[in-house]
C-alpha positions as CSV (number, residue, x, y, z in Angstrom):
1,M,18.8,-41.7,-48.2
2,T,18.6,-40.7,-51.6
3,A,19.0,-37.1,-52.9
4,Q,15.3,-37.3,-54.2
5,T,13.9,-38.7,-51.5
6,T,15.7,-36.3,-49.0
7,D,14.0,-32.9,-51.2
8,I,10.8,-34.8,-50.9
9,H,11.3,-34.8,-47.2
10,I,12.4,-31.4,-46.9
11,I,9.3,-29.8,-49.4
12,A,7.1,-32.0,-47.1
13,K,8.8,-30.5,-43.8
14,L,8.4,-27.1,-45.1
15,S,4.9,-27.8,-46.6
16,A,4.0,-28.6,-42.6
17,I,5.7,-25.6,-41.4
18,A,3.6,-22.9,-44.0
19,I,0.6,-25.0,-43.2
20,V,0.9,-24.3,-39.4
21,L,1.7,-20.4,-40.3
22,H,-1.1,-20.0,-42.9
23,T,-3.7,-21.7,-40.4
24,A,-2.7,-19.4,-37.4
25,E,-2.3,-16.1,-39.1
26,F,-6.1,-17.2,-40.5
27,F,-7.1,-16.7,-37.3
28,L,-5.4,-13.4,-36.7
29,P,-7.6,-10.0,-36.6
30,S,-6.9,-7.9,-39.6
31,P,-7.7,-4.0,-39.2
32,I,-8.6,-4.2,-42.9
33,F,-10.6,-7.2,-44.6
34,G,-8.1,-9.1,-46.2
35,L,-5.0,-7.7,-45.2
36,K,-2.7,-10.6,-43.9
37,P,1.4,-10.4,-43.2
38,G,1.7,-13.5,-45.1
39,I,3.9,-15.2,-42.8
40,A,3.2,-18.5,-44.3
41,N,5.3,-16.7,-47.9
42,V,8.3,-16.7,-45.7
43,V,8.2,-20.8,-45.6
44,V,7.9,-20.5,-49.9
45,L,10.6,-17.7,-50.2
46,F,12.7,-19.9,-48.3
47,A,12.0,-23.0,-50.7
48,Y,12.9,-20.7,-53.5
49,Y,15.6,-19.0,-52.3
50,F,17.3,-22.0,-50.7
51,F,16.1,-24.8,-53.4
52,N,14.6,-23.5,-56.4
53,L,11.2,-22.5,-58.2
54,S,9.3,-25.8,-58.5
55,S,10.1,-26.6,-54.7
56,A,8.5,-23.0,-54.1
57,L,5.6,-24.0,-56.0
58,Y,5.2,-27.4,-54.6
59,V,4.9,-25.8,-50.5
60,S,2.9,-23.3,-52.0
61,L,0.0,-25.6,-53.5
62,I,0.1,-27.9,-50.9
63,R,0.1,-25.2,-48.1
64,V,-3.3,-23.8,-50.5
65,F,-5.0,-26.7,-50.6
66,I,-4.3,-28.7,-47.0
67,S,-4.6,-25.2,-45.2
68,S,-8.2,-24.8,-47.2
69,L,-9.4,-28.2,-46.1
70,I,-8.1,-27.7,-42.6
71,L,-9.8,-24.4,-42.2
72,G,-13.1,-25.6,-43.9
73,T,-12.5,-22.7,-47.0
74,F,-12.1,-25.3,-49.8
75,L,-13.5,-23.9,-53.1
76,T,-15.2,-20.8,-51.1
77,P,-13.7,-17.2,-52.0
78,T,-11.3,-17.6,-49.7
79,F,-9.9,-20.6,-51.2
80,F,-9.8,-18.7,-54.8
81,L,-8.5,-15.7,-53.3
82,S,-5.6,-17.6,-51.5
83,F,-5.1,-19.6,-54.7
84,S,-4.9,-16.8,-57.4
85,G,-2.4,-14.8,-54.8
86,A,-0.2,-18.0,-54.7
87,I,-0.2,-18.5,-58.5
88,S,0.5,-15.1,-59.4
89,S,3.3,-14.9,-56.8
90,L,5.2,-17.5,-58.2
91,G,4.3,-16.2,-61.9
92,C,6.1,-13.1,-60.5
93,L,8.8,-15.3,-59.2
94,A,9.1,-17.4,-62.2
95,I,9.4,-14.2,-64.4
96,A,11.7,-12.6,-62.4
97,S,13.7,-15.7,-61.9
98,Y,14.0,-15.9,-65.6
99,F,15.2,-12.3,-66.5
100,L,17.2,-11.7,-62.6
101,N,19.7,-13.6,-61.7
102,K,19.9,-14.5,-57.4
103,K,23.3,-13.6,-57.6
104,Y,22.6,-9.7,-58.5
105,F,19.2,-9.3,-56.5
106,S,19.1,-9.6,-52.9
107,I,16.0,-11.8,-51.1
108,Y,14.5,-8.5,-50.5
109,S,13.6,-8.1,-54.0
110,F,12.3,-11.3,-54.7
111,S,9.9,-10.9,-51.7
112,M,8.9,-7.6,-53.2
113,L,7.8,-9.4,-56.4
114,M,5.8,-12.1,-54.8
115,S,4.3,-9.5,-52.4
116,L,3.3,-7.4,-55.8
117,G,2.1,-10.4,-57.7
118,H,-0.1,-11.9,-54.7
119,V,-1.7,-8.4,-54.7
120,L,-2.4,-8.2,-57.8
121,G,-3.6,-11.7,-58.6
122,Q,-5.9,-11.4,-55.7
123,F,-7.4,-8.3,-57.0
124,I,-8.1,-9.7,-60.3
125,C,-9.9,-12.5,-58.6
126,V,-11.7,-10.6,-56.8
127,R,-12.8,-8.1,-59.7
128,L,-13.6,-11.1,-62.2
129,F,-15.5,-12.9,-59.4
130,I,-16.8,-11.4,-56.4
131,I,-16.8,-8.0,-56.7
132,Q,-17.6,-7.0,-59.9
133,D,-17.1,-2.7,-59.8
134,N,-14.0,-1.0,-60.8
135,G,-13.8,0.4,-57.5
136,V,-12.2,-2.5,-55.8
137,F,-8.8,-1.2,-57.7
138,F,-8.9,2.2,-55.4
139,L,-7.7,-0.3,-52.8
140,I,-4.6,-1.4,-54.7
141,P,-2.3,0.7,-53.5
142,I,-3.2,0.5,-49.5
143,F,-2.9,-3.5,-50.0
144,I,0.7,-2.9,-52.0
145,I,2.3,-0.3,-49.3
146,F,1.5,-3.0,-47.1
147,A,2.5,-5.9,-48.5
148,F,5.9,-4.2,-49.5
149,I,6.1,-3.9,-45.5
150,F,5.2,-7.1,-45.0
151,A,7.1,-8.2,-47.7
152,L,10.2,-6.8,-46.2
153,I,9.7,-8.4,-42.7
154,N,9.4,-11.7,-44.2
155,A,12.8,-11.2,-46.3
156,Y,14.7,-10.4,-43.2
157,I,13.1,-13.3,-41.5
158,V,14.3,-15.6,-44.4
159,D,17.2,-13.9,-44.7
160,K,18.1,-14.4,-40.7
161,I,16.9,-18.5,-41.1
162,M,19.0,-19.2,-44.3
163,R,22.2,-18.1,-42.7
164,V,21.4,-20.5,-39.9
165,S,20.0,-23.3,-42.1
166,K,22.9,-23.5,-44.3
167,S,25.1,-25.1,-42.9
168,Q,22.2,-27.6,-41.1
169,I,20.9,-28.5,-44.5
170,K,23.9,-29.2,-46.6
171,N,25.4,-31.0,-44.1
172,D,22.5,-32.9,-43.4
173,K,21.9,-32.3,-39.9
174,I,18.1,-31.7,-40.7
175,Y,17.6,-35.5,-40.1
176,P,18.5,-37.3,-36.7
Protein backbone atom coordinates (compact mmCIF):
# COMPACT_ATOMS: atom_id res chain seq x y z
CA MET A 1 0.00 0.00 0.00
CA THR A 2 1.36 3.40 -0.89
CA ALA A 3 1.60 6.22 1.60
CA GLN A 4 -1.15 8.15 -0.16
CA THR A 5 -3.51 5.15 -0.10
CA THR A 6 -2.75 4.61 3.57
CA ASP A 7 -3.55 8.27 4.31
CA ILE A 8 -6.85 8.02 2.43
CA HIS A 9 -7.77 4.90 4.39
CA ILE A 10 -6.97 6.57 7.69
CA ILE A 11 -8.96 9.70 6.76
CA ALA A 12 -11.90 7.47 5.75
CA LYS A 13 -11.75 5.60 9.05
CA LEU A 14 -11.49 8.79 11.06
CA SER A 15 -14.40 10.27 9.10
CA ALA A 16 -16.51 7.20 9.82
CA ILE A 17 -15.77 7.47 13.54
CA ALA A 18 -16.62 11.19 13.48
CA ILE A 19 -19.91 10.48 11.69
CA VAL A 20 -20.90 7.87 14.27
CA LEU A 21 -20.02 10.19 17.16
CA HIS A 22 -21.84 13.16 15.59
CA THR A 23 -24.93 11.06 14.88
CA ALA A 24 -24.99 9.69 18.43
CA GLU A 25 -24.54 13.18 19.86
CA PHE A 26 -27.45 14.46 17.78
CA PHE A 27 -29.82 12.36 19.89
CA LEU A 28 -28.40 13.42 23.27
CA PRO A 29 -30.67 15.72 25.28
CA SER A 30 -29.37 19.25 25.79
CA PRO A 31 -30.04 21.54 28.77
CA ILE A 32 -29.77 24.58 26.48
CA PHE A 33 -30.84 24.40 22.84
CA GLY A 34 -27.78 23.96 20.65
CA LEU A 35 -25.40 23.18 23.49
CA LYS A 36 -23.57 19.95 22.66
CA PRO A 37 -20.17 18.65 23.76
CA GLY A 38 -18.87 18.26 20.21
CA ILE A 39 -17.52 14.77 20.69
CA ALA A 40 -16.93 14.39 16.94
CA ASN A 41 -14.41 17.21 17.25
CA VAL A 42 -12.21 14.78 19.15
CA VAL A 43 -11.62 13.02 15.84
CA VAL A 44 -11.04 16.28 13.96
CA LEU A 45 -8.55 17.45 16.57
CA PHE A 46 -6.81 14.07 16.44
CA ALA A 47 -6.58 14.28 12.64
CA TYR A 48 -5.09 17.76 12.87
CA TYR A 49 -2.64 17.06 15.63
CA PHE A 50 -1.50 13.67 14.45
CA PHE A 51 -1.53 14.36 10.71
CA ASN A 52 -2.14 17.89 9.40
CA LEU A 53 -4.70 20.60 8.78
CA SER A 54 -5.90 19.23 5.44
CA SER A 55 -6.67 15.86 7.05
CA ALA A 56 -8.69 17.63 9.74
CA LEU A 57 -10.50 19.58 7.02
CA TYR A 58 -11.42 16.41 5.13
CA VAL A 59 -12.62 14.62 8.26
CA SER A 60 -14.67 17.61 9.40
CA LEU A 61 -16.35 18.31 6.06
CA ILE A 62 -17.07 14.65 5.37
CA ARG A 63 -18.60 14.39 8.85
CA VAL A 64 -20.82 17.44 8.33
CA PHE A 65 -22.12 16.39 4.92
CA ILE A 66 -22.59 12.65 5.53
CA SER A 67 -24.08 13.11 9.01
CA SER A 68 -26.58 15.62 7.66
CA LEU A 69 -27.63 13.14 4.98
CA ILE A 70 -28.00 10.36 7.55
CA LEU A 71 -29.95 12.53 9.99
CA GLY A 72 -32.09 14.16 7.31
CA THR A 73 -30.85 17.66 8.09
CA PHE A 74 -29.10 18.40 4.80
CA LEU A 75 -29.70 22.03 3.74
CA THR A 76 -31.69 22.77 6.90
CA PRO A 77 -30.66 25.37 9.51
CA THR A 78 -29.05 22.56 11.52
CA PHE A 79 -26.82 21.70 8.58
CA PHE A 80 -25.78 25.31 8.05
CA LEU A 81 -25.03 25.75 11.75
CA SER A 82 -22.89 22.63 11.73
CA PHE A 83 -21.18 23.66 8.50
CA SER A 84 -20.48 27.23 9.67
CA GLY A 85 -19.13 25.94 12.98
CA ALA A 86 -16.87 23.45 11.23
CA ILE A 87 -15.56 25.99 8.72
CA SER A 88 -14.92 28.69 11.31
CA SER A 89 -13.25 26.30 13.76
CA LEU A 90 -10.97 25.05 11.00
CA GLY A 91 -10.34 28.65 9.96
CA CYS A 92 -9.21 29.46 13.48
CA LEU A 93 -7.08 26.33 13.45
CA ALA A 94 -5.51 27.37 10.13
CA ILE A 95 -4.71 30.86 11.41
CA ALA A 96 -3.35 29.44 14.67
CA SER A 97 -1.28 26.89 12.75
CA TYR A 98 0.25 29.67 10.71
CA PHE A 99 1.20 31.77 13.73
CA LEU A 100 1.63 29.15 16.43
CA ASN A 101 3.89 26.14 16.40
CA LYS A 102 2.61 22.76 17.62
CA LYS A 103 5.93 22.43 19.38
CA TYR A 104 5.24 25.37 21.69
CA PHE A 105 1.47 25.18 22.09
CA SER A 106 -0.40 22.22 23.43
CA ILE A 107 -3.33 20.33 22.07
CA TYR A 108 -5.41 22.09 24.72
CA SER A 109 -4.63 25.49 23.17
CA PHE A 110 -5.64 24.35 19.71
CA SER A 111 -8.79 22.68 21.04
CA MET A 112 -9.86 25.88 22.79
CA LEU A 113 -9.20 27.93 19.65
CA MET A 114 -11.28 25.49 17.63
CA SER A 115 -14.16 25.67 20.09
CA LEU A 116 -14.04 29.46 20.14
CA GLY A 117 -14.14 29.53 16.33
CA HIS A 118 -16.98 27.02 16.29
CA VAL A 119 -19.15 29.09 18.65
CA LEU A 120 -18.43 32.38 16.89
CA GLY A 121 -19.09 30.89 13.45
CA GLN A 122 -22.40 29.45 14.57
CA PHE A 123 -23.49 32.70 16.21
CA ILE A 124 -22.65 34.67 13.09
CA CYS A 125 -24.70 32.20 11.04
CA VAL A 126 -27.60 32.44 13.52
CA ARG A 127 -27.50 36.23 13.48
CA LEU A 128 -27.31 36.54 9.70
CA PHE A 129 -29.83 33.92 8.67
CA ILE A 130 -32.01 32.69 11.54
CA ILE A 131 -32.54 35.25 14.31
CA GLN A 132 -31.97 38.70 12.92
CA ASP A 133 -31.66 40.42 16.28
CA ASN A 134 -28.47 41.45 18.07
CA GLY A 135 -29.91 40.06 21.31
CA VAL A 136 -28.68 36.65 20.24
CA PHE A 137 -25.13 37.78 21.05
CA PHE A 138 -25.98 37.94 24.77
CA LEU A 139 -25.81 34.14 24.77
CA ILE A 140 -22.22 34.03 23.52
CA PRO A 141 -20.56 34.11 26.98
CA ILE A 142 -22.59 31.11 28.15
CA PHE A 143 -21.77 29.13 25.02
CA ILE A 144 -18.08 30.08 25.19
CA ILE A 145 -17.80 28.93 28.80
CA PHE A 146 -19.30 25.55 27.95
CA ALA A 147 -17.29 25.37 24.73
CA PHE A 148 -14.06 25.83 26.68
CA ILE A 149 -15.06 23.18 29.21
CA PHE A 150 -15.87 20.72 26.42
CA ALA A 151 -12.70 21.74 24.56
CA LEU A 152 -10.57 20.85 27.58
CA ILE A 153 -12.32 17.49 27.91
CA ASN A 154 -11.97 16.78 24.18
CA ALA A 155 -8.27 17.72 24.25
CA TYR A 156 -7.72 15.45 27.24
CA ILE A 157 -9.33 12.56 25.35
CA VAL A 158 -7.25 13.24 22.23
CA ASP A 159 -4.10 13.48 24.32
CA LYS A 160 -4.78 10.06 25.82
CA ILE A 161 -5.67 8.54 22.45
CA MET A 162 -2.54 9.96 20.83
CA ARG A 163 -0.28 8.44 23.43
CA VAL A 164 -1.68 5.00 22.59
CA SER A 165 -2.11 5.48 18.84
CA LYS A 166 1.24 7.01 17.97
CA SER A 167 3.09 3.73 18.02
CA GLN A 168 0.29 1.82 16.30
CA ILE A 169 -0.10 4.23 13.38
CA LYS A 170 3.63 4.79 12.92
CA ASN A 171 4.22 1.04 12.86
CA ASP A 172 1.25 0.60 10.47
CA LYS A 173 -0.51 -1.68 12.97
CA ILE A 174 -3.79 0.03 12.17
CA TYR A 175 -4.31 -2.47 9.33
CA PRO A 176 -4.60 -6.24 9.82
